[in-house]
VEXKE-106159 format. One record per residue (C-alpha): residue number from 0; residue in one letter; x, y, z. Coordinates in Angstrom, 3 decimals, padded with zeros to 6 digits, always signed. Example, Ala and Ser with C-alpha at 12.3 -4.5 7.8 and 13.67 -1.06 7.14 Angstrom:
BEGIN
midren, romar, c1, c2, c3
0, A, +012.300, -004.500, +007.800
1, S, +013.670, -001.060, +007.140
This chain:
BEGIN
midren, romar, c1, c2, c3
0, M, -084.506, +139.542, -178.787
1, K, -082.692, +141.964, -181.022
2, N, -083.379, +145.138, -179.109
3, F, -082.120, +144.136, -175.676
4, K, -081.342, +146.943, -173.278
5, R, -077.847, +148.307, -173.613
6, K, -075.858, +149.672, -170.688
7, S, -073.118, +152.268, -170.704
8, I, -069.752, +150.611, -170.192
9, H, -066.445, +152.356, -169.491
10, L, -063.822, +150.675, -171.660
11, A, -060.451, +149.808, -170.187
12, L, -057.511, +151.505, -171.870
13, A, -055.441, +148.344, -171.985
14, A, -056.417, +144.914, -173.239
15, G, -056.686, +142.087, -170.732
16, I, -053.470, +140.236, -170.084
17, G, -054.876, +136.956, -171.411
18, A, -055.929, +138.401, -174.770
19, S, -052.697, +140.405, -175.079
20, S, -050.658, +137.284, -174.442
21, M, -052.333, +135.456, -177.295
22, A, -051.359, +138.260, -179.632
23, M, -047.739, +137.974, -178.489
24, A, -047.871, +134.283, -179.336
25, G, -048.547, +135.099, -182.964
26, G, -052.297, +135.712, -182.880
27, P, -055.278, +133.630, -181.839
28, G, -055.184, +131.703, -185.127
29, N, -052.675, +129.352, -183.525
30, G, -054.995, +127.571, -181.103
31, M, -057.934, +127.716, -178.733
32, Y, -057.682, +129.799, -175.561
33, I, -059.713, +131.133, -172.638
34, N, -060.847, +134.617, -173.622
35, A, -060.345, +136.946, -170.654
36, D, -062.901, +139.329, -172.199
37, G, -065.638, +136.738, -171.628
38, T, -066.641, +136.098, -175.259
39, G, -065.896, +133.096, -177.427
40, Q, -067.074, +130.272, -179.665
41, V, -067.756, +127.937, -176.729
42, L, -069.438, +128.807, -173.424
43, L, -069.219, +126.388, -170.472
44, Y, -071.782, +127.037, -167.717
45, P, -070.534, +125.090, -164.665
46, Y, -073.903, +124.438, -163.022
47, Y, -077.658, +124.373, -163.334
48, T, -080.006, +123.064, -160.630
49, T, -083.651, +122.729, -159.672
50, R, -082.898, +121.248, -156.250
51, G, -083.653, +122.971, -152.961
52, G, -086.408, +125.106, -154.444
53, M, -084.060, +126.693, -156.966
54, D, -084.562, +127.585, -160.629
55, T, -081.697, +128.323, -163.030
56, Y, -081.979, +131.258, -165.400
57, M, -079.550, +131.582, -168.295
58, S, -078.798, +133.844, -171.226
59, V, -076.798, +133.487, -174.432
60, I, -075.859, +136.702, -176.230
61, N, -074.612, +137.176, -179.779
62, T, -072.478, +140.321, -179.555
63, T, -071.781, +140.397, -183.303
64, G, -073.631, +141.769, -186.315
65, Y, -073.882, +138.330, -187.934
66, A, -076.469, +135.568, -187.617
67, K, -075.180, +132.446, -185.859
68, A, -076.090, +128.785, -185.561
69, V, -075.466, +127.531, -182.013
70, K, -075.728, +124.152, -180.284
71, V, -077.176, +124.289, -176.757
72, R, -076.648, +121.159, -174.626
73, F, -077.706, +120.290, -171.062
74, I, -075.656, +117.579, -169.300
75, E, -076.526, +115.881, -166.007
76, S, -074.061, +115.871, -163.126
77, R, -073.572, +112.240, -162.080
78, N, -071.849, +110.945, -165.203
79, S, -072.047, +113.814, -167.679
80, R, -074.753, +112.246, -169.816
81, E, -076.688, +114.526, -172.157
82, V, -080.308, +115.191, -171.165
83, L, -081.292, +117.654, -173.920
84, D, -079.827, +119.500, -176.882
85, F, -081.168, +121.672, -179.674
86, N, -080.005, +124.127, -182.332
87, L, -080.420, +127.841, -181.635
88, Y, -080.392, +130.353, -184.507
89, M, -079.421, +133.812, -183.308
90, S, -080.153, +137.078, -185.043
91, P, -077.413, +139.753, -185.091
92, Y, -077.050, +141.260, -181.579
93, D, -079.564, +138.736, -180.266
94, M, -080.077, +137.633, -176.670
95, W, -081.727, +134.270, -175.932
96, T, -083.012, +133.597, -172.428
97, A, -084.414, +130.491, -170.749
98, A, -084.879, +128.838, -167.367
99, V, -084.445, +125.308, -166.023
100, V, -087.271, +124.438, -163.616
101, D, -088.550, +121.395, -161.772
102, T, -091.250, +119.124, -163.212
103, G, -091.983, +117.030, -160.123
104, T, -090.029, +114.062, -161.507
105, G, -087.091, +115.799, -163.138
106, A, -086.339, +119.089, -164.879
107, K, -087.250, +120.946, -168.042
108, V, -086.229, +124.056, -169.956
109, I, -088.791, +126.811, -170.478
110, T, -088.504, +130.009, -172.472
111, A, -090.617, +132.959, -173.545
112, D, -087.889, +134.035, -175.951
113, K, -088.785, +134.200, -179.639
114, S, -085.374, +133.289, -181.089
115, C, -085.592, +130.318, -183.461
116, T, -084.749, +126.862, -182.134
117, T, -084.911, +123.487, -183.856
118, P, -086.821, +121.625, -182.736
119, M, -089.106, +124.334, -181.378
120, I, -089.444, +124.462, -177.593
121, P, -093.131, +124.010, -176.677
122, A, -094.977, +126.748, -174.821
123, G, -095.021, +124.600, -171.678
124, G, -091.311, +123.834, -171.937
125, Q, -089.266, +120.824, -173.023
126, A, -088.694, +118.105, -170.416
127, F, -085.217, +116.655, -170.014
128, V, -084.845, +112.975, -170.938
129, N, -082.887, +109.998, -169.611
130, Y, -082.168, +108.272, -172.939
131, A, -078.401, +108.659, -172.591
132, Y, -078.150, +106.699, -169.333
133, T, -080.794, +103.986, -169.778
134, G, -081.036, +100.793, -171.794
135, T, -078.339, +098.231, -172.414
136, V, -074.986, +098.541, -170.697
137, D, -072.534, +099.246, -173.500
138, N, -069.252, +097.667, -172.450
139, E, -067.583, +097.878, -175.826
140, D, -064.043, +099.154, -175.486
141, K, -063.889, +101.576, -178.391
142, I, -060.268, +102.428, -177.755
143, D, -058.800, +098.944, -178.079
144, S, -061.377, +097.342, -180.383
145, G, -059.564, +098.170, -183.614
146, D, -062.852, +099.448, -185.045
147, S, -062.087, +102.023, -187.725
148, D, -065.164, +103.964, -186.662
149, A, -064.224, +103.951, -183.000
150, N, -064.792, +107.373, -181.481
151, G, -063.488, +106.881, -177.996
152, I, -065.318, +106.583, -174.704
153, N, -068.965, +105.651, -175.021
154, I, -071.149, +108.487, -173.738
155, G, -074.462, +106.636, -173.851
156, G, -076.067, +103.545, -172.341
157, R, -076.742, +102.475, -168.774
158, D, -073.836, +103.282, -166.491
159, G, -074.653, +101.637, -163.145
160, E, -076.155, +104.753, -161.583
161, T, -079.878, +105.359, -161.178
162, Q, -081.874, +105.643, -164.411
163, S, -084.356, +108.016, -162.768
164, L, -085.224, +111.402, -164.242
165, D, -084.103, +112.803, -160.892
166, R, -080.597, +112.852, -162.387
167, T, -081.696, +115.609, -164.751
168, R, -082.294, +118.044, -161.866
169, E, -078.694, +119.265, -161.783
170, G, -075.810, +119.417, -164.193
171, Y, -074.017, +121.853, -166.468
172, I, -074.478, +123.489, -169.868
173, E, -072.444, +123.600, -173.103
174, V, -073.040, +126.233, -175.771
175, I, -071.055, +125.789, -179.013
176, E, -071.097, +128.071, -182.047
177, M, -071.446, +125.952, -185.189
178, G, -070.967, +128.770, -187.698
179, E, -072.291, +131.985, -189.190
180, I, -075.230, +132.015, -191.612
181, Y, -074.536, +134.309, -194.517
182, G, -075.624, +133.105, -197.967
183, N, -079.348, +132.423, -197.956
184, D, -081.308, +135.666, -197.799
185, D, -084.572, +133.828, -197.245
186, L, -083.322, +132.030, -194.129
187, L, -081.558, +135.147, -192.870
188, E, -084.812, +137.073, -193.137
189, A, -086.683, +134.232, -191.447
190, L, -084.477, +134.212, -188.332
191, T, -083.715, +137.936, -188.079
192, H, -085.661, +139.817, -185.435
193, V, -087.925, +142.755, -186.132
194, D, -089.112, +144.396, -182.906
195, G, -087.861, +141.368, -181.001
196, V, -089.608, +138.711, -183.116
197, P, -088.083, +136.640, -185.971
198, D, -089.984, +136.594, -189.246
199, D, -090.637, +132.851, -189.666
200, C, -088.872, +130.190, -187.565
201, S, -090.733, +127.401, -189.413
202, K, -088.340, +127.794, -192.360
203, L, -085.503, +126.498, -190.168
204, Q, -087.312, +123.334, -189.111
205, G, -086.339, +120.064, -190.774
206, L, -083.010, +121.188, -192.238
207, K, -080.813, +118.199, -193.094
208, Y, -077.061, +117.935, -193.461
209, S, -077.605, +117.727, -197.234
210, D, -079.071, +121.253, -197.036
211, L, -075.822, +122.675, -195.712
212, G, -074.606, +124.059, -199.018
213, S, -077.842, +124.621, -200.909
214, K, -080.008, +126.158, -198.167
215, L, -078.221, +126.962, -194.925
216, Q, -074.952, +128.212, -196.425
217, I, -072.959, +128.466, -193.231
218, T, -069.402, +129.708, -192.799
219, D, -066.741, +129.516, -190.116
220, P, -067.523, +130.470, -186.491
221, T, -066.050, +133.795, -185.407
222, G, -066.903, +133.871, -181.703
223, G, -068.494, +136.777, -179.898
224, L, -070.865, +134.655, -177.805
225, T, -071.291, +135.496, -174.146
226, G, -073.921, +134.941, -171.482
227, S, -074.723, +134.518, -167.816
228, A, -076.583, +132.253, -165.410
229, S, -078.398, +132.757, -162.103
230, L, -079.358, +130.180, -159.488
231, V, -082.505, +131.720, -158.047
232, A, -084.257, +130.516, -154.881
233, P, -087.632, +132.342, -154.820
234, G, -088.539, +130.994, -151.403
235, S, -085.514, +132.493, -149.666
236, G, -084.938, +135.461, -151.954
237, T, -081.380, +134.562, -152.994
238, D, -079.737, +134.796, -156.409
239, F, -076.319, +133.260, -157.080
240, S, -075.118, +134.576, -160.443
241, Y, -072.054, +133.652, -162.492
242, D, -070.515, +133.992, -165.953
243, P, -069.667, +130.999, -168.150
244, V, -066.109, +130.141, -169.152
245, A, -065.533, +131.392, -172.725
246, I, -063.273, +129.419, -175.068
247, D, -062.318, +131.333, -178.200
248, N, -060.848, +130.145, -181.500
249, F, -062.207, +126.689, -180.715
250, T, -062.462, +125.635, -184.362
251, W, -061.433, +126.988, -187.736
252, N, -064.380, +125.734, -189.837
253, Q, -068.131, +125.320, -189.627
254, I, -069.289, +122.360, -187.518
255, W, -073.042, +122.569, -188.120
256, H, -075.092, +119.415, -187.522
257, Q, -078.809, +119.078, -187.995
258, A, -081.210, +119.112, -185.076
259, G, -081.405, +115.716, -183.395
260, S, -077.681, +115.017, -183.820
261, I, -075.652, +114.824, -180.616
262, E, -072.855, +116.613, -182.468
263, P, -070.944, +118.888, -182.382
264, D, -069.311, +118.673, -178.977
265, L, -065.898, +119.314, -177.456
266, R, -064.350, +116.720, -179.787
267, H, -064.848, +119.029, -182.780
268, G, -062.232, +121.697, -182.071
269, R, -058.589, +122.426, -182.800
270, D, -055.732, +120.221, -181.619
271, R, -053.742, +123.154, -180.254
272, S, -053.995, +125.132, -177.002
273, L, -052.673, +128.481, -175.819
274, V, -052.385, +128.896, -172.046
275, F, -050.991, +131.946, -170.248
276, Y, -048.687, +130.639, -167.511
277, N, -045.578, +131.832, -165.714
278, Q, -045.637, +135.198, -167.558
279, Q, -045.701, +133.622, -171.010
280, V, -047.897, +131.712, -173.425
281, V, -047.641, +127.924, -173.410
282, D, -048.300, +126.874, -177.009
283, T, -048.969, +123.122, -177.101
284, S, -049.907, +120.815, -179.969
285, W, -052.032, +117.762, -179.168
286, N, -051.899, +116.372, -182.702
287, G, -051.367, +112.611, -182.556
288, V, -051.523, +112.512, -178.754
289, G, -055.200, +111.528, -178.452
290, E, -056.247, +107.878, -178.352
291, Y, -059.188, +108.348, -180.744
292, E, -060.478, +110.814, -183.310
293, G, -061.484, +113.986, -181.529
294, K, -059.450, +113.338, -178.370
295, D, -056.816, +115.793, -179.635
296, S, -059.437, +118.534, -179.354
297, V, -060.512, +117.296, -175.908
298, D, -056.884, +117.335, -174.749
299, A, -056.569, +120.932, -175.941
300, V, -059.645, +121.893, -173.882
301, N, -058.184, +119.943, -170.947
302, A, -055.035, +122.059, -171.162
303, L, -057.049, +125.289, -170.947
304, L, -058.830, +124.109, -167.794
305, M, -056.062, +122.065, -166.112
306, H, -055.401, +122.891, -162.456
307, R, -053.607, +120.974, -159.725
308, A, -055.571, +122.572, -156.891
309, V, -058.847, +124.455, -156.399
310, I, -058.774, +127.364, -153.958
311, N, -061.688, +129.219, -152.385
312, E, -063.220, +130.250, -149.058
313, F, -065.896, +128.827, -146.824
314, V, -067.873, +130.179, -143.895
315, L, -069.901, +128.272, -141.320
316, D, -071.346, +130.687, -138.780
317, N, -074.134, +129.610, -136.430
318, V, -075.117, +133.170, -135.574
319, T, -076.018, +134.031, -139.181
320, L, -077.032, +130.485, -140.173
321, S, -074.480, +130.816, -142.974
322, G, -073.534, +128.084, -145.384
323, T, -071.053, +127.507, -148.191
324, D, -071.233, +125.291, -151.289
325, W, -068.556, +124.672, -153.880
326, V, -069.355, +123.775, -157.483
327, V, -066.579, +121.817, -159.195
328, T, -067.348, +120.686, -162.751
329, M, -065.180, +118.652, -165.124
330, P, -066.647, +119.319, -168.584
331, T, -064.288, +116.953, -170.428
332, K, -064.594, +113.966, -168.091
333, R, -067.223, +112.262, -170.251
334, Y, -064.725, +111.902, -173.117
335, S, -062.097, +110.130, -171.004
336, V, -063.837, +108.022, -168.360
337, P, -065.458, +104.743, -169.518
338, I, -067.963, +102.698, -167.588
339, Q, -066.744, +099.422, -166.129
340, D, -069.398, +096.963, -165.006
341, P, -067.903, +094.998, -162.082
342, N, -070.183, +092.096, -162.996
343, N, -068.656, +091.727, -166.457
344, S, -065.196, +090.188, -166.244
345, N, -064.750, +090.361, -170.020
346, H, -064.169, +094.097, -169.857
347, D, -061.649, +094.417, -167.060
348, G, -059.299, +096.048, -169.562
349, H, -061.339, +099.234, -169.739
350, H, -059.207, +102.166, -168.735
351, A, -059.584, +105.885, -168.231
352, L, -057.662, +108.224, -170.514
353, P, -055.279, +110.958, -169.321
354, P, -055.567, +113.031, -167.251
355, F, -058.262, +110.874, -165.584
356, T, -057.423, +107.637, -163.820
357, S, -060.706, +106.009, -162.698
358, T, -063.496, +104.258, -164.553
359, F, -067.173, +104.815, -163.713
360, W, -069.901, +102.659, -162.202
361, E, -072.281, +103.036, -159.268
362, N, -071.183, +105.802, -156.840
363, G, -069.089, +107.468, -159.515
364, A, -065.382, +107.935, -160.170
365, W, -063.540, +109.086, -157.123
366, V, -061.618, +112.385, -156.852
367, R, -059.705, +114.476, -154.300
368, M, -059.725, +118.281, -154.212
369, H, -055.942, +118.240, -154.419
370, F, -055.153, +116.284, -157.557
371, D, -052.231, +113.897, -157.344
372, D, -049.403, +115.085, -159.619
373, E, -048.171, +111.621, -160.509
374, A, -051.612, +110.241, -161.331
375, H, -053.341, +113.188, -163.012
376, Q, -051.363, +114.618, -165.890
377, Q, -051.251, +114.760, -169.669
378, V, -048.358, +115.385, -172.044
379, G, -048.449, +117.314, -175.315
380, H, -045.947, +118.490, -177.921
381, S, -044.276, +121.855, -177.455
382, N, -044.494, +124.021, -180.565
383, Q, -040.904, +125.016, -179.960
384, E, -039.179, +121.798, -178.912
385, G, -039.735, +119.013, -176.443
386, Y, -042.898, +118.394, -174.460
387, H, -045.258, +120.112, -172.049
388, T, -046.672, +118.223, -169.074
389, Y, -049.888, +119.582, -167.542
390, Y, -050.621, +118.511, -163.961
391, G, -054.027, +118.168, -162.300
392, L, -057.511, +117.874, -163.742
393, P, -059.626, +120.120, -166.005
394, V, -062.071, +121.906, -163.679
395, I, -064.319, +124.964, -163.659
396, G, -066.747, +126.253, -161.043
397, F, -067.457, +128.694, -158.260
398, M, -068.392, +129.011, -154.579
399, V, -071.688, +130.314, -153.143
400, Q, -072.427, +131.633, -149.653
401, D, -075.709, +132.505, -148.007
402, F, -076.543, +134.290, -144.750
403, V, -079.688, +134.795, -142.685
404, N, -080.158, +137.901, -140.531
405, L, -082.156, +136.727, -137.519
406, N, -082.371, +140.280, -136.176
407, A, -084.044, +141.811, -139.224
408, A, -087.198, +143.817, -138.604
409, P, -090.514, +142.199, -139.579
410, G, -091.127, +142.483, -143.300
411, V, -087.462, +143.154, -144.111
412, M, -085.670, +140.695, -146.393
413, A, -083.332, +138.712, -144.159
414, T, -081.590, +136.304, -146.557
415, Y, -078.487, +137.218, -148.528
416, G, -076.301, +135.325, -150.964
417, G, -073.285, +135.717, -153.198
418, S, -071.154, +133.736, -155.639
419, F, -067.362, +133.809, -156.020
420, K, -065.155, +132.387, -158.771
421, H, -062.700, +129.657, -157.844
422, K, -059.006, +130.411, -157.755
423, Y, -056.567, +127.765, -158.911
424, E, -053.029, +126.501, -158.763
425, T, -051.637, +125.581, -162.171
426, C, -048.484, +123.646, -162.937
427, I, -046.976, +123.054, -166.387
428, S, -043.485, +121.660, -166.877
429, G, -041.311, +121.722, -169.967
430, D, -039.486, +124.397, -171.933
431, V, -041.871, +127.091, -170.614
432, N, -041.079, +126.687, -166.945
433, Q, -037.637, +127.307, -165.569
434, R, -039.064, +127.376, -162.033
435, Y, -040.885, +124.052, -162.038
436, E, -039.665, +123.051, -158.585
437, S, -041.496, +126.005, -157.074
438, C, -044.889, +124.507, -157.917
439, H, -043.994, +120.875, -157.307
440, Y, -044.237, +120.738, -153.529
441, A, -045.830, +118.066, -151.387
442, Y, -048.999, +118.561, -149.337
């Protein structure tokens, strides 16, 4: 809705250190980076769930005065297979809200929001699907096949895990800006909100890629997306809220694809990353490093999220019946980890791509919370001289805690909960780190 409630905010006098650092590196035009201000072209929501009586509520906000075309994608947790995507067309200063709820067999997204989506989300919600992890096992090795159209790791087809819709009950969410809509007054009027309602969403249905220039007239993304998510348990009265990770300057041109296309995704960005580390900006080029078209962009995203250890707290207290859960999500894993059917000896050559080391089949690809330096790393080109080596794995997430007050008076809410961002240990070697030995210790 256009007229969402605005709150008074006291502005800090100094810019955040992350954003300031990008300016010192020559401006954000150089490469993609994590925006410390929480806005960007890409939003990564580490977790949604409908398990344990929970619903997941989410918002996407367009903080700019321009209409935007946005891809919204839900991805299940076992092997990062897509379970639903659609195009969202946002009015200037628009907020779109939705919830992921249980269906009895899986999950679905519901919304009362009037912002235009293609295809339209039915009044009763849109159920998640299992198309991306059912059917024939696709064992084609797209890296080594020599196929000119090879696009890397296959992210569809049966993968050895259950094909049940139960897999759709938890996962994570990608939101990617595809571009700004500027040239077609008719479509701009159709999607722009008046008193919280767009004029005519039907005009956005059925747009094809051939309509890109003549009808949609879309220009480069400029960022400014933000949002939030809440894991709400109505039965216990808890709400675990978090903010998505915001990647800014992800791409330099429009990446619009018509509804029904699985694109764009994290393979459609720049091949350059900017990471603030050791009191300076690590400017790394991934051009020519990736093993397939689009992997350069994935490697750049990897660099932004690469950590060699995840750090957080936990509490287990019998008196308060407390509990702790950690969410650890690897949003680029699906582009680097192939399936490997143990019953098919013809495809023993399948291999994971850096920084991952394991293939996937039943029971998943194995991982430790401290990531082995020798096994998990990727190397990119320094934009000064030499190379940069990033150690660990690309992870995002948070921790949640809940407590029960057994001494509360009758009728008084006795359940409490909170969420806390993960802290990390990062290690990058090369011309940016004169103190590499200090982060290269053994556990």
